[in-house]
N, C-alpha and C positions, 0 to 999 in steps of 0.2 A: 171334595173329600178332605177331611182333616188329615194333616200331615204332621209328624212330630218335629219339634225343633231340633236341628242337627246338634249333637253333643259330642264333644271329644273330652273324655274324662281325664286324659293325660295332659290336656291343655285347657285350663279352667276358662279362659276368656275366648269365646267363640263368636263367629258371625256367619250368617247364612242369608240366602235370598239376595244376591248381589244386584239383581235387576232393580231399577228404581221406578217409582210411581210417577207418571207424567200427568200433570194437571194443568188446566187452562188458567186457573186462578189460584195459585199456590198460597198457602198460609205464610205470612211474613214472619220474620224473626220474632220470637217472643221474649227477647232480652239477651243479656250477656250469657254466653255459653251455648247458644242455639245458633245453628248455621243460618246465614242469610240465604234466602231463596231467590233464584233468578225468575224473571217474569214468565219464562216458558216452562221450566222444568224444576220440580222439587224432589230431591232425594230424601224421602221420608225414611226414618230409621226408628224401629221399635226395640227398646231394651226390655227384655223379659227377665224378671228376677224371681226364681223359683228353685226349689230343691226337692224333686220327687225321686225317691230311691227306686221307684218301680221302673224307671227308664226315661223319665223326662216328661214334662207337661206337654200334652198334645194341643198345639195351636194350629188352627186352620190356616190354609194358604190364604193370604190377603191380597186380593186382586182388585184392580180398577176395571173400568169398562173396556180398556184396551188389553187387559190380560197381563199387565206388568205387576210384579210383586214388590211389596214394601220390604226393605231390608230388615232382617231380624238378628238381634244379638241376644245372647242368653248368659246370665250370671247365676251361680249357685248360691251366692251370699252377698252381703253388702260390701265386703272388701273387693270382690271381683266387680261388682256393680260400679263402685267408685272409679275403678280403673277404666271401665268401659264407657263411662259417662263423658264421651268426647263431644265437641261442639256440634257434630252432625246428628246427634240423637234428638228427636223431637218429642217422643212420648215414652213413658215407662209403664209397663204392665207388671204389677206386683201381686204375686200369689199371697193372699192373706194367711195362708197356712204355713208360710215360711217361718221356721223356728229360729231360735238362736239369740233373742234379745232379752229373754227372761232373766239371764244372769247379768245383764248390763254390759256384756262384752260387745254386742253389736256385730259380731263376726259372721253369724249365721253359718256355723261350721257343720250343721247337720241336725237331724231330729234328736230329741232327747230320748233316752232309753231308761225305763224304770222297770226293774224285774224282768228284763228281757223283752218288754213290749214297748213299741213306739208310742209316745204320748203326743197329743195334739196341743199346740200352743194355746194358752188362754187368751181371752179377749184383750186383756191388758198387754200381753206380750205381742199379740198381733198388731195392735195399734202402736205399740212402741216401735216395731219394725217400720211401720208407715211413717211415724214421726221422724225416724232416722233418714228414711228415703227423702222426705220433704226437706229436711235440713241439708242433705247432700245435693238436692236438685231443686232449689227454691223457684227457679224460673222454667221448669219443665212441667209439661202436663203429665199427670199421674192417673192411671186407671188401676182399680183393684179387682182381683178375681177371687170369688168365694163360692161356696155352695148355696144352692137355692134356699135351704132352710136357715141360712144366715142373713136374711134380709135386714134384720135390725142391725146386725153387725156391719153390714155393707153401708147402710145409711149413716151409721156413726162414722165410718171411714170418710164418707163424703163431707160430713160436718167438720171432721178434723182437717181436711184440706185436699182430698182427692177430687178430681174432676168428675168421675163417674165410677160405677161399679158394674161388673158383668158376672153372671152366674155361669159356673163351669159347665153345667149340663146343657146350657142353651148356646154355648159358644159356637159360632160359625163365621166363615170368612166375611160375609157381607156385614154382619152385626159388628164384628171387630173393626173392620175398615171404617165403618161409619162412626163407631165409638172413638177411634183414634182421631179422626178429623174433628169431631165435636170437641174432644178434650183439648186438642191443640188450639182450636179457635176460642174455646171458653177460657183457657189459660191466658191467651193473648188479650182477650177482653178484660179479664180480671186485672192483668198487669196495667193495661191502659186506664182502667178505672182507678187503680191505686195511684198511678202517676197523676191523674187528673185531680184526685183528692189531695195529693201531696202538693201539686201546684197551687191549689186553692189555699192550702195552709201557708205556703210560702208567700203567696200574695198578701194574705192577712198579716203575716210577719213583716213583710215589706212595708205595708201601710202603717203598722205600729212604729217601725223604725223611722219611717219618713216623718211621722208626726213628731217624733223625738228629735230628729236631726234638723228638720226644716219647719220651725214653729211659726206661729203668727206673731208678727212684731208687736211690741207694746209701745205705741207712739202717740197715744191719746194726748191731745193738747199741744202737739208739735206741728210746726208748719212745714216740716220736711216730708217729701214724697219718697215712698219706698217701692222698690221693684226687685224681684229675684227670679232666678232661673236655676233649675237643677236638671242635669241629664246624666243618668247612670252610664258607666262605661260598658262596652260591648262584651267584655270578658266575664261578666258576673250576672247572675239573676238577682242577687241581693244588692242592696245599696252598699256603697263603700263607706269610708270613714270621713267624708266631707260633711261639714256642719256649719251653720251660721245662726246668728240671733241679733236682735236689735231691741233695746228697751230705753225708755225715758225715765229718769229718776226724778224724785219730787222737786229737786232744785232746777229742773228744766234742761239738764244736760242729757243729750242723746248719746247712748253708748252702742256701738256696733262692733261686731266681730265676725270673723270667718276663720275656719280651721280645717285641718286635714290630718287624720290619723294615718300613719304609714300602713300599707297593707290593705287587703280587701277581704270582706266576708263578714259574717255576723258578729264575731268577736270585736273586730275593729269598729263596726257600726255601733255596737253597744257601748264601746268606750267613747265614741264620738258623742253619743247621747248623754253619757255621764258628764263629759267635759262641758257640753253646752249647758246642761242644767246647772252644773256647779258654777259656771261663768255667770249665768243669770242671777243665781242666788247671791253670789259674792258681790256682783255689781249693785244689786238692789240693797245690799247691806252696806254699801259705801266704799268698797275697795276699788282701786283703780291702778293702772300702770304696773310698775314692778311688783308691788305687794300682791296684786291680783294674779299675775302670772306665776309668781313664786308659789302661791297657794294652789293654783291649778297644777303645777308640776308635782306637788305633793299628792294631789288626787290621782294624777296619772300614774305615779310610781306605785301607788297602792293598788289601783284597779287594773293595770295592764296585765295581760296574760303572760308576758315574758319580758325580760329586761331589754330586749332589742327593739321593742315598740316605742316609737316617739310620735310627737304631733307638732305640726307647725301651726302658728296662730298669728293673726293680725287683729289688733284691737284699735279702735278709734273712739275718742270721747269728744263730742262736739259741744262747744260752749252754748249756753242758752240763747245768746244773740246770733248764733249760727255763723259767725265770722272767723272763728278760730277752732282748732282741734288739737288734741294730743294724740300722738301716734306711737304705738309699740309694735315691734315686729319680733316674733320668735321663730326665726328661720323661714319666714313666709314671704312670698313676693309682695313688693310694695304696691299700695293702691294707686289707681290712676285718677287724676282730676282733670276736669274740663271746665273752662270758663268762657263766657261769650267773647268773641273776637280774638281768642287765643287758641293755639293748638293744644290738644290734650297731652298731658305728660305724666310721668310717674312722680309720686311724691318722693322726697329724699329718703334714702334707705341706708345711709352710712351709719355705722356704729349700732347696727341691729343686734339683738341677742340671739343665742342659739335656740334651736327647736326644744320644746319641752321634753324632758326625759333624757337628754343627752349628757348634760353636765350637772353634777350636784352643786348646789349653792350658786347657780348662775344668776346673772343680773340682766335686766332688760330695760335699757334707758328709754325714757319717754321724751319724744321730740315734739316741740310746739310747731304747729303749721298754720300759716295764714291762708284762709280759704277765700275771703272776699264776700261780696254780697250775694252774687248769683253763681252757682256752681253745681256740678254733679261729681260725686265721688263713687268710684267703682272698686269694690273688693272682689277678689276672685281666687280660686284655687288653681294649682299648677296644671290641672287637666286641660285648661283652656290654652295654655302656652306650650304644652309639650307635644301637641299633635304635629305630625309631619306635614311638610309642604310637598305635595306630589309624591313621586315614587322614590325620591332620593332619601338621604338620611337627615337632611336639613329640617329643623323644627321651626315652628312659628316664632317662639321666643317672645320675650317682653317687647322688644323693638317692633317685631312684626305685629304684635297685638295692638300696640299704640298706633301704628299706621292704619291698621284695619279699623279701629275705633274712629280715627279721624275721618276716614272715608265715609263711614256711616253718619257721623255728625254733619259732614258737608251735605249729605242728602237730607238733612233735617230730622233724622231719627232721634228719639229720646225715650226714656223710660222703658217700658216693656218691649217696645219695638226695637230699641237699640240692643237690648240684651238678646232678644230672639235672633236678630240678624247676625249678631256677633258669634253666637254659639253655632248657628247654622253655617256660617262661612268657615269657621274653624273646622267643622265637620267636613265641609266640601273640600277644603284644601287638603285635609287628611286622606281624602279618597274613600270616606266611609265613616262609620261611627268611631268616635275617639276611644282609645284604649282605656283611659282613666276617667273617673267621674269628674264632672264639671259642676261647680257651684259658683254663681255670680250674684252679687248684691249691689244695687245701685241706690244711693241716697242723693236726693236733689233738693236744692233750695233756690227759690226765685225771690229776689229782694223786691218788695213792693214800693 
């Protein structure tokens, strides 16, 4: 038998039906603002928004097979509804005849009176109320209640965003209970579908950023071998600001660089892409060393989202004969070189310049380095050396990285295998995924 929703006109916000509905397979949380369900019991709560001056909307008792009632709350207007919209509310039942938004106030203070007679809200007004409810509760299931002769209006409400509609004259406990469950599950499915679509768009965005940050090297005509590895940090879905590039200019010089924009996220990744593209264009135009880095700093200063953003950079230009190189460091870790019969070691890094974007009119000295006939040169970002060793606070550091690389070289690893083993071991020593992104580039030459 239908029972009226308990109303206390002196206390606007009311709740009734304190018993909960027990279910074997409760609906999971449908997002922020909805209570988490336990595996055994779900306390379903229905918020009814209506204002019937005749004494209250008659809502049937909502029971499950065990006779437990769903909790009911009632609000006379949107102001009360917003206050009652606590995390344990799962579904909202909105009476489409609720007046009060035709004047744009959204308060729902009561029906309009014209010439002593109560007027019914227009379709636009009714849908305006629904729009406001959907804005107040974007992650909640919403049902609308209307008269049977308003089928077109009810269908329009579903198109606007409600999960389903019910006719007032056909309302009974079984129908309403089923409608609530359907609405909650459909809303959860809608949110899951939205998140899936969002993740696909994010994956496409990642792919575009990755193509910009991690390009194909331009080494045609060179006898150098190239290998690279990139692993995103565990704290982000997007790529960070690590980037690298390698090109060969018409005079036979091979230019390589690796960089890291401070911070993580799409803005930093986009800035990394801009710096990499600018580096490639300036390098192919003939700039090198201090002139190149000074121009890149100008690019960074113009493109960065705020003045606190800076970038570290390491550039190497290898002579056409492959035996010598020029090295410039802008606040970046020094590369590591390995040669046959000798232990791998870091290249000299004294007198390096500051990171790009820190000091105006900074200078970056270019240091000449003898490579020899056969060698491997590894450029890397600080994500590789900042991982922890075990559960303590000690980090791998550059010295630990050098020892690690030498162990792998002693095992006969080189190229892709050397990089993969090094990144994997750094992750293992850290006890899981590294916090920061890791980019590693390896250039190798074997003298014939």
